[in-house]
DRENKEDREN-735051 format. One record per atom (N, C-alpha, C): residue number from 1; residue in one letter; chain; atom name; z, x, y. Coordinates in Angstrom, 1 decimal, decimal comma. Example, Ala and Ser with C-alpha at 12.3 -4.5 7.8 and 13.67 -1.06 7.14 Angstrom:
<1; "A"; "A"; "N"; <7,8; 13,2; -5,7>>
<1; "A"; "A"; "CA"; <7,8; 12,3; -4,5>>
<1; "A"; "A"; "C"; <7,8; 13,2; -3,3>>
<2; "S"; "A"; "N"; <7,1; 12,8; -2,2>>
<2; "S"; "A"; "CA"; <7,1; 13,7; -1,1>>
<2; "S"; "A"; "C"; <7,9; 12,9; 0,0>>
//
This chain:
<1; "M"; "A"; "N"; <-37,9; 20,3; -2,2>>
<1; "M"; "A"; "CA"; <-38,1; 18,9; -2,4>>
<1; "M"; "A"; "C"; <-36,9; 18,2; -2,0>>
<2; "S"; "A"; "N"; <-37,0; 17,3; -1,0>>
<2; "S"; "A"; "CA"; <-35,9; 16,5; -0,5>>
<2; "S"; "A"; "C"; <-35,8; 15,2; -1,1>>
<3; "Q"; "A"; "N"; <-34,6; 14,7; -1,3>>
<3; "Q"; "A"; "CA"; <-34,4; 13,4; -1,9>>
<3; "Q"; "A"; "C"; <-34,1; 12,4; -0,8>>
<4; "E"; "A"; "N"; <-34,8; 11,3; -0,9>>
<4; "E"; "A"; "CA"; <-34,6; 10,2; 0,1>>
<4; "E"; "A"; "C"; <-33,6; 9,2; -0,5>>
<5; "R"; "A"; "N"; <-32,8; 8,6; 0,4>>
<5; "R"; "A"; "CA"; <-32,0; 7,5; 0,0>>
<5; "R"; "A"; "C"; <-32,8; 6,3; -0,3>>
<6; "P"; "A"; "N"; <-32,4; 5,5; -1,3>>
<6; "P"; "A"; "CA"; <-33,2; 4,2; -1,5>>
<6; "P"; "A"; "C"; <-33,0; 3,3; -0,4>>
<7; "I"; "A"; "N"; <-34,0; 2,6; 0,0>>
<7; "I"; "A"; "CA"; <-34,0; 1,6; 1,1>>
<7; "I"; "A"; "C"; <-34,0; 0,2; 0,5>>
<8; "V"; "A"; "N"; <-33,1; -0,6; 1,1>>
<8; "V"; "A"; "CA"; <-33,0; -2,0; 0,6>>
<8; "V"; "A"; "C"; <-33,0; -2,8; 1,9>>
<9; "H"; "A"; "N"; <-34,1; -3,6; 2,1>>
<9; "H"; "A"; "CA"; <-34,2; -4,5; 3,3>>
<9; "H"; "A"; "C"; <-34,0; -3,7; 4,6>>
<10; "G"; "A"; "N"; <-34,5; -2,6; 4,7>>
<10; "G"; "A"; "CA"; <-34,4; -1,8; 6,0>>
<10; "G"; "A"; "C"; <-33,1; -1,1; 6,2>>
<11; "R"; "A"; "N"; <-32,2; -1,2; 5,2>>
<11; "R"; "A"; "CA"; <-30,9; -0,5; 5,3>>
<11; "R"; "A"; "C"; <-30,7; 0,4; 4,1>>
<12; "T"; "A"; "N"; <-30,0; 1,4; 4,2>>
<12; "T"; "A"; "CA"; <-29,7; 2,2; 3,0>>
<12; "T"; "A"; "C"; <-28,8; 1,4; 2,1>>
<13; "K"; "A"; "N"; <-28,8; 1,8; 0,9>>
<13; "K"; "A"; "CA"; <-28,0; 1,2; -0,1>>
<13; "K"; "A"; "C"; <-26,5; 1,3; 0,3>>
<14; "Y"; "A"; "N"; <-26,1; 2,4; 0,8>>
<14; "Y"; "A"; "CA"; <-24,8; 2,6; 1,3>>
<14; "Y"; "A"; "C"; <-24,3; 1,6; 2,3>>
<15; "N"; "A"; "N"; <-25,2; 1,3; 3,3>>
<15; "N"; "A"; "CA"; <-24,8; 0,4; 4,3>>
<15; "N"; "A"; "C"; <-24,7; -1,1; 3,8>>
<16; "K"; "A"; "N"; <-25,6; -1,4; 2,8>>
<16; "K"; "A"; "CA"; <-25,5; -2,7; 2,2>>
<16; "K"; "A"; "C"; <-24,2; -2,9; 1,5>>
<17; "E"; "A"; "N"; <-23,8; -1,9; 0,8>>
<17; "E"; "A"; "CA"; <-22,5; -2,0; 0,0>>
<17; "E"; "A"; "C"; <-21,3; -2,1; 1,0>>
<18; "K"; "A"; "N"; <-21,4; -1,3; 2,1>>
<18; "K"; "A"; "CA"; <-20,4; -1,3; 3,1>>
<18; "K"; "A"; "C"; <-20,3; -2,7; 3,8>>
<19; "N"; "A"; "N"; <-21,4; -3,3; 4,1>>
<19; "N"; "A"; "CA"; <-21,4; -4,6; 4,7>>
<19; "N"; "A"; "C"; <-20,9; -5,7; 3,8>>
<20; "K"; "A"; "N"; <-21,0; -5,6; 2,5>>
<20; "K"; "A"; "CA"; <-20,5; -6,5; 1,6>>
<20; "K"; "A"; "C"; <-18,9; -6,5; 1,7>>
<21; "K"; "A"; "N"; <-18,4; -5,3; 1,8>>
<21; "K"; "A"; "CA"; <-16,9; -5,2; 1,9>>
<21; "K"; "A"; "C"; <-16,3; -5,7; 3,2>>
<22; "M"; "A"; "N"; <-17,1; -5,7; 4,2>>
<22; "M"; "A"; "CA"; <-16,7; -6,1; 5,6>>
<22; "M"; "A"; "C"; <-16,9; -7,5; 5,9>>
<23; "N"; "A"; "N"; <-17,0; -8,4; 5,0>>
<23; "N"; "A"; "CA"; <-17,3; -9,8; 5,2>>
<23; "N"; "A"; "C"; <-16,1; -10,6; 5,8>>
<24; "N"; "A"; "N"; <-14,9; -10,0; 5,8>>
<24; "N"; "A"; "CA"; <-13,7; -10,7; 6,4>>
<24; "N"; "A"; "C"; <-13,0; -9,7; 7,3>>
<25; "P"; "A"; "N"; <-13,4; -9,6; 8,5>>
<25; "P"; "A"; "CA"; <-12,9; -8,5; 9,4>>
<25; "P"; "A"; "C"; <-11,4; -8,7; 9,7>>
<26; "Q"; "A"; "N"; <-10,9; -9,9; 9,7>>
<26; "Q"; "A"; "CA"; <-9,5; -10,2; 9,9>>
<26; "Q"; "A"; "C"; <-8,6; -9,6; 8,8>>
<27; "K"; "A"; "N"; <-9,1; -9,9; 7,6>>
<27; "K"; "A"; "CA"; <-8,4; -9,4; 6,4>>
<27; "K"; "A"; "C"; <-8,4; -7,9; 6,3>>
<28; "E"; "A"; "N"; <-9,6; -7,3; 6,6>>
<28; "E"; "A"; "CA"; <-9,7; -5,9; 6,6>>
<28; "E"; "A"; "C"; <-8,8; -5,2; 7,6>>
<29; "A"; "A"; "N"; <-8,7; -5,8; 8,8>>
<29; "A"; "A"; "CA"; <-7,8; -5,2; 9,9>>
<29; "A"; "A"; "C"; <-6,4; -5,3; 9,5>>
<30; "Q"; "A"; "N"; <-6,0; -6,4; 8,9>>
<30; "Q"; "A"; "CA"; <-4,6; -6,6; 8,4>>
<30; "Q"; "A"; "C"; <-4,3; -5,6; 7,3>>
<31; "T"; "A"; "N"; <-5,2; -5,3; 6,4>>
<31; "T"; "A"; "CA"; <-5,0; -4,4; 5,3>>
<31; "T"; "A"; "C"; <-4,9; -3,0; 5,9>>
<32; "K"; "A"; "N"; <-5,7; -2,6; 6,8>>
<32; "K"; "A"; "CA"; <-5,6; -1,2; 7,4>>
<32; "K"; "A"; "C"; <-4,3; -1,1; 8,1>>
<33; "L"; "A"; "N"; <-3,9; -2,1; 8,9>>
<33; "L"; "A"; "CA"; <-2,6; -2,0; 9,6>>
<33; "L"; "A"; "C"; <-1,5; -1,9; 8,7>>
<34; "T"; "A"; "N"; <-1,5; -2,7; 7,6>>
<34; "T"; "A"; "CA"; <-0,4; -2,7; 6,7>>
<34; "T"; "A"; "C"; <-0,3; -1,3; 6,0>>
<35; "K"; "A"; "N"; <-1,4; -0,7; 5,6>>
<35; "K"; "A"; "CA"; <-1,3; 0,6; 4,9>>
<35; "K"; "A"; "C"; <-0,8; 1,6; 5,9>>
<36; "G"; "A"; "N"; <-1,2; 1,5; 7,2>>
<36; "G"; "A"; "CA"; <-0,8; 2,5; 8,2>>
<36; "G"; "A"; "C"; <0,7; 2,4; 8,5>>
<37; "L"; "A"; "N"; <1,2; 1,2; 8,4>>
<37; "L"; "A"; "CA"; <2,6; 1,0; 8,7>>
<37; "L"; "A"; "C"; <3,6; 0,9; 7,5>>
<38; "L"; "A"; "N"; <3,0; 1,0; 6,4>>
<38; "L"; "A"; "CA"; <3,8; 0,7; 5,2>>
<38; "L"; "A"; "C"; <5,0; 1,7; 5,0>>
<39; "D"; "A"; "N"; <4,8; 3,0; 5,4>>
<39; "D"; "A"; "CA"; <5,9; 3,9; 5,2>>
<39; "D"; "A"; "C"; <7,1; 3,5; 6,2>>
<40; "M"; "A"; "N"; <6,8; 3,1; 7,4>>
<40; "M"; "A"; "CA"; <7,8; 2,7; 8,3>>
<40; "M"; "A"; "C"; <8,5; 1,4; 7,9>>
<41; "I"; "A"; "N"; <7,7; 0,5; 7,3>>
<41; "I"; "A"; "CA"; <8,3; -0,8; 6,8>>
<41; "I"; "A"; "C"; <9,2; -0,5; 5,6>>
<42; "V"; "A"; "N"; <8,8; 0,4; 4,7>>
<42; "V"; "A"; "CA"; <9,6; 0,7; 3,6>>
<42; "V"; "A"; "C"; <10,9; 1,4; 4,0>>
<43; "L"; "A"; "N"; <10,8; 2,4; 4,9>>
<43; "L"; "A"; "CA"; <12,0; 3,1; 5,4>>
<43; "L"; "A"; "C"; <13,0; 2,1; 6,1>>
<44; "Q"; "A"; "N"; <12,5; 1,1; 6,9>>
<44; "Q"; "A"; "CA"; <13,3; 0,2; 7,5>>
<44; "Q"; "A"; "C"; <14,0; -0,7; 6,5>>
<45; "L"; "A"; "N"; <13,3; -1,2; 5,5>>
<45; "L"; "A"; "CA"; <13,9; -2,0; 4,4>>
<45; "L"; "A"; "C"; <15,0; -1,2; 3,7>>
<46; "L"; "A"; "N"; <14,8; 0,1; 3,4>>
<46; "L"; "A"; "CA"; <15,8; 0,9; 2,7>>
<46; "L"; "A"; "C"; <17,0; 1,2; 3,6>>
<47; "R"; "A"; "N"; <16,8; 1,2; 4,9>>
<47; "R"; "A"; "CA"; <17,9; 1,4; 5,8>>
<47; "R"; "A"; "C"; <19,0; 0,4; 5,7>>
<48; "N"; "A"; "N"; <18,6; -0,8; 5,3>>
<48; "N"; "A"; "CA"; <19,5; -1,9; 5,2>>
<48; "N"; "A"; "C"; <20,3; -1,9; 3,9>>
<49; "Q"; "A"; "N"; <19,6; -1,6; 2,8>>
<49; "Q"; "A"; "CA"; <20,3; -1,6; 1,5>>
<49; "Q"; "A"; "C"; <19,5; -0,8; 0,5>>
<50; "P"; "A"; "N"; <20,1; -0,3; -0,6>>
<50; "P"; "A"; "CA"; <19,3; 0,3; -1,7>>
<50; "P"; "A"; "C"; <18,4; -0,7; -2,4>>
<51; "M"; "A"; "N"; <17,2; -0,3; -2,7>>
<51; "M"; "A"; "CA"; <16,2; -1,2; -3,3>>
<51; "M"; "A"; "C"; <15,4; -0,4; -4,3>>
<52; "H"; "A"; "N"; <14,8; -1,2; -5,3>>
<52; "H"; "A"; "CA"; <13,8; -0,6; -6,1>>
<52; "H"; "A"; "C"; <12,4; -1,1; -5,6>>
<53; "G"; "A"; "N"; <11,4; -0,6; -6,2>>
<53; "G"; "A"; "CA"; <10,0; -1,0; -5,7>>
<53; "G"; "A"; "C"; <9,7; -2,4; -5,7>>
<54; "Y"; "A"; "N"; <10,1; -3,2; -6,7>>
<54; "Y"; "A"; "CA"; <9,8; -4,6; -6,7>>
<54; "Y"; "A"; "C"; <10,6; -5,3; -5,6>>
<55; "Q"; "A"; "N"; <11,8; -4,9; -5,4>>
<55; "Q"; "A"; "CA"; <12,6; -5,5; -4,3>>
<55; "Q"; "A"; "C"; <12,0; -5,3; -2,9>>
<56; "I"; "A"; "N"; <11,4; -4,1; -2,7>>
<56; "I"; "A"; "CA"; <10,8; -3,8; -1,5>>
<56; "I"; "A"; "C"; <9,5; -4,7; -1,3>>
<57; "I"; "A"; "N"; <8,7; -4,8; -2,3>>
<57; "I"; "A"; "CA"; <7,5; -5,7; -2,2>>
<57; "I"; "A"; "C"; <7,9; -7,1; -1,9>>
<58; "T"; "A"; "N"; <9,0; -7,6; -2,6>>
<58; "T"; "A"; "CA"; <9,4; -9,0; -2,4>>
<58; "T"; "A"; "C"; <10,0; -9,2; -1,0>>
<59; "A"; "A"; "N"; <10,8; -8,2; -0,5>>
<59; "A"; "A"; "CA"; <11,4; -8,4; 0,8>>
<59; "A"; "A"; "C"; <10,3; -8,3; 1,9>>
<60; "Y"; "A"; "N"; <9,3; -7,5; 1,7>>
<60; "Y"; "A"; "CA"; <8,2; -7,5; 2,6>>
<60; "Y"; "A"; "C"; <7,4; -8,8; 2,6>>
<61; "A"; "A"; "N"; <7,1; -9,3; 1,5>>
<61; "A"; "A"; "CA"; <6,4; -10,6; 1,4>>
<61; "A"; "A"; "C"; <7,2; -11,7; 2,0>>
<62; "E"; "A"; "N"; <8,5; -11,7; 1,9>>
<62; "E"; "A"; "CA"; <9,3; -12,8; 2,5>>
<62; "E"; "A"; "C"; <9,4; -12,7; 4,0>>
<63; "A"; "A"; "N"; <9,4; -11,4; 4,5>>
<63; "A"; "A"; "CA"; <9,5; -11,2; 5,9>>
<63; "A"; "A"; "C"; <8,2; -11,3; 6,7>>
<64; "S"; "A"; "N"; <7,1; -11,4; 5,9>>
<64; "S"; "A"; "CA"; <5,8; -11,3; 6,5>>
<64; "S"; "A"; "C"; <5,0; -12,6; 6,1>>
<65; "E"; "A"; "N"; <4,1; -13,0; 7,0>>
<65; "E"; "A"; "CA"; <3,2; -14,1; 6,6>>
<65; "E"; "A"; "C"; <2,1; -13,6; 5,7>>
<66; "Y"; "A"; "N"; <1,9; -12,4; 5,6>>
<66; "Y"; "A"; "CA"; <0,8; -11,8; 4,8>>
<66; "Y"; "A"; "C"; <1,4; -11,3; 3,5>>
<67; "T"; "A"; "N"; <0,6; -11,3; 2,5>>
<67; "T"; "A"; "CA"; <1,0; -10,7; 1,2>>
<67; "T"; "A"; "C"; <0,2; -9,4; 1,2>>
<68; "S"; "A"; "N"; <0,9; -8,4; 0,6>>
<68; "S"; "A"; "CA"; <0,3; -7,1; 0,5>>
<68; "S"; "A"; "C"; <0,1; -6,7; -0,9>>
<69; "D"; "A"; "N"; <-0,8; -5,8; -1,1>>
<69; "D"; "A"; "CA"; <-1,1; -5,2; -2,4>>
<69; "D"; "A"; "C"; <0,1; -4,3; -2,7>>
<70; "P"; "A"; "N"; <0,8; -4,6; -3,9>>
<70; "P"; "A"; "CA"; <2,0; -3,8; -4,2>>
<70; "P"; "A"; "C"; <1,7; -2,4; -4,7>>
<71; "A"; "A"; "N"; <0,5; -2,1; -5,1>>
<71; "A"; "A"; "CA"; <0,2; -0,8; -5,7>>
<71; "A"; "A"; "C"; <0,6; 0,4; -4,8>>
<72; "P"; "A"; "N"; <0,4; 0,4; -3,5>>
<72; "P"; "A"; "CA"; <0,7; 1,6; -2,7>>
<72; "P"; "A"; "C"; <2,2; 1,9; -2,6>>
<73; "V"; "A"; "N"; <3,1; 0,9; -2,9>>
<73; "V"; "A"; "CA"; <4,5; 1,1; -2,7>>
<73; "V"; "A"; "C"; <5,1; 2,2; -3,6>>
<74; "Y"; "A"; "N"; <4,7; 2,1; -4,8>>
<74; "Y"; "A"; "CA"; <5,3; 3,1; -5,8>>
<74; "Y"; "A"; "C"; <4,9; 4,5; -5,5>>
<75; "P"; "A"; "N"; <3,6; 4,8; -5,2>>
<75; "P"; "A"; "CA"; <3,3; 6,2; -4,9>>
<75; "P"; "A"; "C"; <3,9; 6,6; -3,5>>
<76; "L"; "A"; "N"; <4,0; 5,7; -2,6>>
<76; "L"; "A"; "CA"; <4,7; 6,0; -1,3>>
<76; "L"; "A"; "C"; <6,1; 6,4; -1,5>>
<77; "L"; "A"; "N"; <6,8; 5,7; -2,4>>
<77; "L"; "A"; "CA"; <8,2; 6,0; -2,6>>
<77; "L"; "A"; "C"; <8,3; 7,5; -3,2>>
<78; "G"; "A"; "N"; <7,4; 7,8; -4,0>>
<78; "G"; "A"; "CA"; <7,4; 9,2; -4,6>>
<78; "G"; "A"; "C"; <7,1; 10,2; -3,5>>
<79; "T"; "A"; "N"; <6,2; 9,9; -2,6>>
<79; "T"; "A"; "CA"; <5,9; 10,8; -1,5>>
<79; "T"; "A"; "C"; <7,0; 10,9; -0,5>>
<80; "L"; "A"; "N"; <7,7; 9,8; -0,2>>
<80; "L"; "A"; "CA"; <8,8; 9,9; 0,7>>
<80; "L"; "A"; "C"; <10,0; 10,7; 0,1>>
<81; "E"; "A"; "N"; <10,1; 10,6; -1,2>>
<81; "E"; "A"; "CA"; <11,2; 11,4; -1,9>>
<81; "E"; "A"; "C"; <10,8; 12,8; -1,9>>
<82; "K"; "A"; "N"; <9,6; 13,2; -2,1>>
<82; "K"; "A"; "CA"; <9,2; 14,6; -2,1>>
<82; "K"; "A"; "C"; <9,4; 15,2; -0,7>>
<83; "K"; "A"; "N"; <9,1; 14,4; 0,3>>
<83; "K"; "A"; "CA"; <9,3; 14,9; 1,7>>
<83; "K"; "A"; "C"; <10,7; 15,0; 2,1>>
<84; "G"; "A"; "N"; <11,6; 14,4; 1,3>>
<84; "G"; "A"; "CA"; <13,0; 14,4; 1,6>>
<84; "G"; "A"; "C"; <13,5; 13,3; 2,5>>
<85; "H"; "A"; "N"; <12,7; 12,3; 2,7>>
<85; "H"; "A"; "CA"; <13,0; 11,2; 3,6>>
<85; "H"; "A"; "C"; <13,9; 10,2; 2,8>>
<86; "V"; "A"; "N"; <13,8; 10,1; 1,5>>
<86; "V"; "A"; "CA"; <14,7; 9,2; 0,7>>
<86; "V"; "A"; "C"; <15,1; 10,0; -0,5>>
<87; "K"; "A"; "N"; <16,1; 9,5; -1,2>>
<87; "K"; "A"; "CA"; <16,6; 10,0; -2,4>>
<87; "K"; "A"; "C"; <16,7; 8,8; -3,4>>
<88; "S"; "A"; "N"; <16,3; 9,0; -4,6>>
<88; "S"; "A"; "CA"; <16,4; 7,9; -5,6>>
<88; "S"; "A"; "C"; <17,2; 8,3; -6,8>>
<89; "D"; "A"; "N"; <17,8; 7,3; -7,4>>
<89; "D"; "A"; "CA"; <18,6; 7,4; -8,6>>
<89; "D"; "A"; "C"; <18,2; 6,3; -9,6>>
<90; "W"; "A"; "N"; <18,4; 6,6; -10,9>>
<90; "W"; "A"; "CA"; <18,1; 5,5; -11,9>>
<90; "W"; "A"; "C"; <19,4; 4,7; -12,1>>
<91; "D"; "A"; "N"; <19,2; 3,4; -12,1>>
<91; "D"; "A"; "CA"; <20,3; 2,5; -12,4>>
<91; "D"; "A"; "C"; <20,1; 2,0; -13,9>>
<92; "M"; "A"; "N"; <21,0; 2,5; -14,8>>
<92; "M"; "A"; "CA"; <20,8; 2,2; -16,2>>
<92; "M"; "A"; "C"; <21,8; 1,1; -16,7>>
<93; "T"; "A"; "N"; <22,4; 0,4; -15,7>>
<93; "T"; "A"; "CA"; <23,4; -0,6; -16,1>>
<93; "T"; "A"; "C"; <22,8; -1,9; -16,5>>
<94; "H"; "A"; "N"; <21,6; -2,1; -16,2>>
<94; "H"; "A"; "CA"; <20,9; -3,4; -16,6>>
<94; "H"; "A"; "C"; <20,1; -3,2; -17,8>>
<95; "E"; "A"; "N"; <19,6; -4,3; -18,3>>
<95; "E"; "A"; "CA"; <18,8; -4,3; -19,5>>
<95; "E"; "A"; "C"; <17,5; -3,5; -19,3>>
<96; "R"; "A"; "N"; <17,0; -3,6; -18,1>>
<96; "R"; "A"; "CA"; <15,8; -2,9; -17,8>>
<96; "R"; "A"; "C"; <16,1; -1,8; -16,7>>
<97; "P"; "A"; "N"; <16,1; -0,5; -17,0>>
<97; "P"; "A"; "CA"; <16,4; 0,5; -16,0>>
<97; "P"; "A"; "C"; <15,5; 0,4; -14,8>>
<98; "A"; "A"; "N"; <16,0; 0,7; -13,6>>
<98; "A"; "A"; "CA"; <15,3; 0,6; -12,4>>
<98; "A"; "A"; "C"; <15,6; 1,8; -11,6>>
<99; "K"; "A"; "N"; <14,6; 2,4; -10,9>>
<99; "K"; "A"; "CA"; <14,9; 3,5; -10,0>>
<99; "K"; "A"; "C"; <15,1; 3,0; -8,6>>
<100; "Y"; "A"; "N"; <16,3; 3,1; -8,1>>
<100; "Y"; "A"; "CA"; <16,7; 2,6; -6,8>>
<100; "Y"; "A"; "C"; <16,6; 3,8; -5,8>>
<101; "T"; "A"; "N"; <16,3; 3,4; -4,6>>
<101; "T"; "A"; "CA"; <16,3; 4,3; -3,5>>
<101; "T"; "A"; "C"; <17,4; 3,9; -2,5>>
<102; "P"; "A"; "N"; <18,5; 4,6; -2,6>>
<102; "P"; "A"; "CA"; <19,6; 4,3; -1,6>>
<102; "P"; "A"; "C"; <19,4; 4,8; -0,2>>
//
């Protein structure tokens, strides 16, 4: 017994949901480009000075006309550290500790 996909106005439900997400092609292209280049952007920012995640997000927003979703920065920093591309240390001298990546 085979299962058929539900049809909605001649398209599968999957295609209808996909088309909803693609209503702004320029924004989608910018998002994909940013995600693909984020590791290089972060490494370039860290090359200039030690920073923590929020500083990286802020520096990127100031240097770019686009705003980016900050969520991928923190996992990316962890990945870059595991791969040995960056090393991070905790700065406990302030009221709120921050993990810097020198």
